[in-house]
C-alpha positions as CSV (number, residue, x, y, z in Angstrom):
1,M,28.6,26.4,10.2
2,C,29.1,29.3,7.9
3,D,26.6,32.3,7.5
4,A,26.6,36.1,6.2
5,T,28.3,37.2,9.5
6,G,31.4,34.9,9.1
7,C,32.7,31.4,8.8
8,S,33.7,28.9,11.6
9,C,34.6,26.2,8.8
10,T,37.4,24.2,9.6
11,I,40.6,26.3,9.7
12,A,42.6,24.0,7.8
13,D,40.4,24.2,4.7
14,R,42.5,25.8,2.1
15,R,41.8,29.7,1.1
16,I,43.1,30.8,-2.1
17,P,43.5,34.8,-2.6
18,P,40.4,35.9,-4.7
19,F,42.9,37.5,-6.9
20,F,44.4,34.3,-8.1
21,L,41.0,32.8,-8.7
22,D,39.6,35.4,-11.0
23,N,41.8,37.3,-13.3
24,A,42.7,38.0,-16.7
25,L,45.5,35.4,-17.1
26,R,43.0,32.7,-15.8
27,R,40.3,33.8,-18.0
28,L,42.8,33.5,-21.0
29,I,44.0,29.9,-19.9
30,Q,40.6,28.7,-18.8
31,P,37.8,30.5,-20.7
32,P,34.6,30.1,-18.5
33,R,31.9,30.7,-21.2
34,R,33.3,28.1,-23.5
35,F,33.4,25.3,-20.8
36,L,30.1,26.2,-19.4
37,S,28.2,26.5,-22.6
38,R,28.4,22.8,-23.2
39,H,26.7,22.0,-19.9
40,L,24.3,24.9,-19.1
41,G,21.3,26.6,-20.9
42,P,18.9,29.3,-20.5
43,G,16.4,28.7,-17.5
44,D,18.8,26.1,-15.9
45,R,19.2,26.1,-12.2
46,V,22.9,25.6,-11.2
47,A,25.3,25.8,-8.5
48,D,28.9,27.0,-8.5
49,L,30.6,25.3,-5.0
50,G,33.8,26.7,-4.4
51,C,32.9,29.5,-6.3
52,G,35.6,32.0,-5.2
53,P,35.0,35.7,-6.5
54,G,33.2,34.5,-9.6
55,H,35.2,33.2,-12.4
56,F,32.4,30.6,-13.2
57,T,29.7,32.3,-11.7
58,L,29.1,35.4,-13.7
59,P,29.4,33.5,-17.1
60,M,26.9,31.1,-15.5
61,T,24.6,34.0,-14.7
62,R,24.8,35.1,-18.3
63,I,23.8,31.7,-19.8
64,V,21.2,30.8,-17.4
65,G,19.5,34.1,-18.0
66,G,16.8,35.8,-16.0
67,E,14.8,32.8,-15.8
68,G,17.5,30.5,-14.4
69,R,19.1,30.5,-10.8
70,V,22.7,30.3,-9.8
71,F,23.7,29.3,-6.2
72,A,27.4,30.8,-5.6
73,V,28.9,29.0,-2.4
74,D,32.3,29.4,-1.1
75,F,33.7,29.4,2.7
76,D,35.6,32.6,2.4
77,P,33.6,35.7,3.3
78,R,36.3,37.9,1.0
79,A,35.4,36.0,-2.0
80,I,31.7,36.0,-1.6
81,D,32.0,39.8,-0.8
82,R,33.9,40.5,-4.1
83,L,31.2,38.2,-6.0
84,R,28.3,40.2,-4.6
85,L,30.0,43.4,-5.7
86,K,30.2,42.2,-9.0
87,V,26.8,40.7,-9.1
88,A,25.3,43.9,-7.9
89,R,27.1,46.0,-10.7
90,R,25.8,43.7,-13.3
91,G,22.2,44.1,-11.9
92,T,21.9,40.2,-11.5
93,E,20.9,39.8,-7.8
94,H,17.7,38.2,-8.9
95,V,19.6,35.5,-10.5
96,V,22.7,34.9,-8.1
97,E,22.2,33.4,-4.6
98,A,25.4,34.0,-3.0
99,H,26.4,32.0,0.4
100,V,29.3,31.8,2.8
101,A,29.3,28.1,3.6
102,S,31.1,24.9,3.4
103,A,30.0,22.7,0.3
104,A,29.3,20.0,2.9
105,E,26.7,22.2,4.6
106,I,24.4,23.6,1.7
107,D,20.9,22.6,3.2
108,F,19.5,25.7,1.9
109,I,19.6,24.2,-1.7
110,E,16.4,22.0,-2.3
111,S,17.1,18.5,-2.9
112,G,16.6,17.4,-6.4
113,S,16.4,20.7,-7.7
114,L,19.6,21.7,-9.8
115,D,20.5,20.9,-13.5
116,F,24.2,21.3,-13.0
117,V,26.8,21.5,-10.3
118,L,30.2,22.8,-10.8
119,A,32.8,21.7,-8.2
120,E,36.1,22.8,-10.2
121,G,38.8,22.4,-7.6
122,L,36.5,22.2,-4.5
123,L,37.3,18.8,-2.9
124,C,41.1,19.2,-2.8
125,C,40.6,22.7,-1.0
126,M,38.5,21.1,2.0
127,Q,38.5,18.1,4.4
128,D,35.2,16.9,4.3
129,H,35.1,15.4,0.9
130,A,32.4,12.7,1.8
131,G,30.1,15.6,3.1
132,A,30.7,17.6,-0.2
133,V,30.0,14.7,-2.6
134,D,26.8,13.8,-0.6
135,Q,25.5,17.2,-0.9
136,I,26.1,17.2,-4.6
137,Q,24.1,14.1,-5.1
138,R,21.4,15.3,-3.0
139,I,20.9,18.7,-4.7
140,L,21.0,17.4,-8.1
141,S,17.9,16.4,-9.9
142,P,17.6,13.0,-11.5
143,T,18.8,14.4,-15.0
144,G,21.1,16.6,-13.4
145,K,25.0,16.6,-13.9
146,A,27.8,17.6,-11.8
147,W,31.5,18.7,-13.1
148,L,34.0,17.7,-10.3
149,S,37.9,18.1,-10.6
150,V,40.8,17.6,-8.1
151,M,44.7,18.6,-8.2
152,K,46.5,15.5,-8.5
153,L,49.9,17.2,-6.9
154,D,48.8,17.2,-3.2
155,R,51.2,16.1,-0.5
156,A,50.3,12.6,0.9
157,N,49.7,13.7,4.3
158,D,47.5,16.5,3.4
159,P,43.8,15.9,4.5
160,R,42.6,18.2,2.0
161,G,44.3,16.2,-0.9
162,V,42.1,13.5,-2.9
163,S,44.3,10.5,-3.5
164,A,43.8,8.4,-6.7
165,A,42.0,5.7,-4.3
166,E,39.6,8.1,-2.9
167,W,38.9,9.7,-6.2
168,S,37.9,6.0,-7.8
169,S,35.6,5.8,-4.6
170,I,33.9,9.0,-5.5
171,L,33.5,7.9,-8.9
172,N,32.1,4.6,-8.1
173,S,29.4,6.2,-6.0
174,M,28.1,8.1,-9.3
175,R,27.1,7.4,-13.0
176,V,30.2,8.7,-14.8
177,H,29.3,10.3,-18.1
178,E,33.0,11.2,-18.9
179,S,36.3,11.3,-17.1
180,G,40.0,12.0,-17.6
181,E,43.0,13.3,-16.4
182,G,45.9,15.8,-17.2
183,L,49.4,16.5,-15.7
184,F,47.8,18.2,-12.9
185,S,44.4,17.4,-12.4
186,R,41.5,14.7,-12.4
187,W,38.0,15.4,-13.8
188,A,34.7,13.7,-14.3
189,L,31.2,14.9,-15.5
190,V,28.9,12.7,-13.4
191,S,25.4,12.2,-12.3
192,P,23.4,10.7,-9.4
193,L,22.9,6.9,-9.7
194,D,19.2,5.8,-9.9
């Protein structure tokens, strides 16, 4: 379990240095606000699972505004520390609740309470895919949606990788609104089954 003092999550989960997750080049290639504005609105309650240092979290905060709530979750304490500094500089501590935790252990988020969950590249950085998917389904409201994406190029024997068969199984456990794949990744916009 992870907490504010440190993380004892599975050592084999993938840590990506915070600089690679939030920098000017990534913001140019993958502009977060343009993507998020299609899925979020003022007052929404949302989660950024595998948030890193805040590439998507900070734009989420601007979109949901002071009446909204953003749960930012990452198992890397360094990334959460950087995110908390950015949030404090922007004065948005009342909107963002940042946690050092595995996406498979987010019991601090109330069941059925979120309008949107972002899990961009999350599953292919952790081993407990089923635990994270179960938690995503648990925290979404009946009308909530989640954006899931995974890398396609993981090694076959890597327990963090999400195979095409596993991806299909994940999508079969949810209602799929849109899905697709590119050269390097698979993605889907999903919601819980009734």
